[in-house]
C-alpha angles and dihedrals in degrees: 000000000000127000093256091056090049092053090046091051093048091048092050093049092049094048094044093048094049093057094079095059094048090046089054089055092048097050091052090061106033140021109285101225093043090049092050094046090051092046092053092046091055095040093046095050091045093050093048092049091052090045091055089048088054091052098258117142140192093267103130126154123226096268090050092051089048091049091047094053096040095047091043090056098040098042105028101032106030105024100038096027093055091044092052091050092045093052090067084076109020132055124262092241092058092047090051092050093050092046089051089066090073095095088051091051091050092050093047093048091047089054096045102038105023097035092231112170116246121191122231092262089056093049091050088048091054092050092048094046096050090043089056092050091048091049093054095042091048090051093049094046092050088050093054100270117164111263093197092057092049092050091050091052092048091050090051092051090051091051092052091046089052092052092048092053094043096050101035093112097043115109121217092206116195095321095079101138092038090057091047090054094046091051089056093050089051089053092047094050094048095043092050090069098063091032093059095040101041108027136067116222098242112150129176102207117208138136094267092056093045093049094044093047094048092047097047091045096054107024110038090018102054111000099047093047092048093047090049093055091045090050093049090049091050102046106007131256097279096054092040091053089060088079090065088079087076094057101081092052096042094044092053093043094052092047091050094046100041102032102023093236112175121233126204127210092262091052092054092044091049092051091052092049093047092047092051092045094052092047092049092050094048095045091049090055095052115121125200112250121232117251114262096028112120124228 
């Protein structure tokens, strides 16, 4: 793994982890589904405009269109939509921790349904990672945490894991940013239906909402997604997924620093266990690369 890939991975992890805290700010001031639909509309149009400026066009083959629609629904509608709704009731740090279980879910499903081999270190990592998640959720539930919010976040993580497994062999070709933008427009169009039918447009405008909305639209919304696809193209999905082990720590750290969310001893212990579990799973799935094959 070269130094450029390392910087890309660190940048992705930082941007991805910060999204939960800014989302928490947004849903306190405006309806969650309406906010997300508007965010995806702006992000999608921006990404497509930049893609056209870079010479990318709407020339997608059938697998790419299928991947665009499926990932747009699973990631943008189910994963992020359920997380935005859940963060009306649960803290950003808990949402980040639950979302960080996605690599564990992918590894477990690959083992159960696709019969992929997983070394002992990976199996122990799975056990440790899920134990850490259970420890934190048990602590939050016993302390009065909202069970509905936790279930919504878990459902979202399962949806994203499903999309990752389904589309793992689909190539983005040369239309990377175009596909990113189209995925966001798919999410915006689908989310607009429940947003218009279930929510009232009641917004409390202030500088915190404006800053959080602008940041989450451009940074986690466009930049992080683009960097992730570039990273996967450069070093492959397995190596790229190693950077997910930073997400529990960074997600909790940003929530504590930006929102002042308190963390108990079991929260800290759970984050350490989850981080170690994800790292063990990803390292155990590494495969040596053949000489002469570029990154």
